[in-house]
C-alpha positions as CSV (number, residue, x, y, z in Angstrom):
1,X,-26.8,-1.4,54.5
2,X,-28.9,-2.4,57.8
3,X,-25.8,-5.0,58.5
4,X,-22.9,-2.3,57.9
5,X,-25.0,0.1,59.8
6,X,-25.2,-2.5,62.7
7,X,-21.5,-3.2,62.4
8,X,-20.3,0.4,62.9
9,X,-22.4,0.6,65.9
10,X,-20.9,-2.3,67.6
11,X,-17.3,-0.8,66.4
12,X,-18.3,2.5,67.9
13,X,-19.4,0.8,71.0
14,X,-16.7,-1.4,72.0
15,X,-14.1,2.1,71.1
16,X,-16.3,4.2,73.4
17,X,-16.6,1.2,76.2
18,X,-12.7,1.0,75.7
19,X,-12.3,4.6,76.4
20,X,-14.5,5.1,79.5
21,X,-13.2,1.6,80.9
22,X,-9.7,3.3,80.3
23,X,-11.0,6.4,82.6
24,X,-12.1,4.6,85.0
25,X,-9.4,2.7,85.6
26,X,-6.6,4.7,85.1
27,X,-6.1,6.2,88.6
28,X,-5.2,2.4,90.0
29,X,-3.9,1.1,86.8
30,X,-0.6,0.5,88.0
31,X,-1.2,0.3,92.0
32,X,-0.3,-3.3,93.2
33,X,-3.5,-5.4,94.5
34,X,-2.1,-4.9,98.3
35,X,-2.1,-1.2,97.5
36,X,-5.6,-1.4,96.0
37,X,-7.1,-3.4,98.7
38,X,-5.3,-1.1,101.2
39,X,-6.6,2.2,99.8
40,X,-10.4,1.1,98.8
41,X,-11.3,-1.9,101.1
42,X,-14.0,-1.7,103.6
43,X,-12.6,-3.0,107.0
44,X,-14.2,-6.6,107.2
45,X,-14.6,-6.8,103.4
46,X,-13.3,-9.8,101.9
47,X,-11.9,-10.5,98.4
48,X,-12.1,-13.8,97.4
49,X,-10.9,-13.0,93.5
50,X,-8.3,-15.7,92.1
51,X,-5.8,-13.3,90.7
52,X,-3.7,-16.2,89.7
53,X,-5.8,-16.5,86.2
54,X,-4.4,-13.8,84.1
55,X,-6.9,-11.2,82.4
56,X,-7.4,-12.8,79.0
57,X,-8.7,-8.7,77.5
58,X,-6.3,-6.0,78.4
59,X,-5.7,-3.3,75.8
60,X,-2.2,-2.7,77.4
61,X,-1.0,-6.3,76.6
């Protein structure tokens, strides 16, 4: 029974985590990278993310 409870906890946690992530990212979900950096970057901040690599996990794809 402990394994069954552990699996249920993991499933519940992943669903809650996905819902929280979706809620936090909702306001910028459909904005372009340029718009996001324009709106939310502070002067002097350098963003060095490699955006040429697609995100392997995304609930929208």
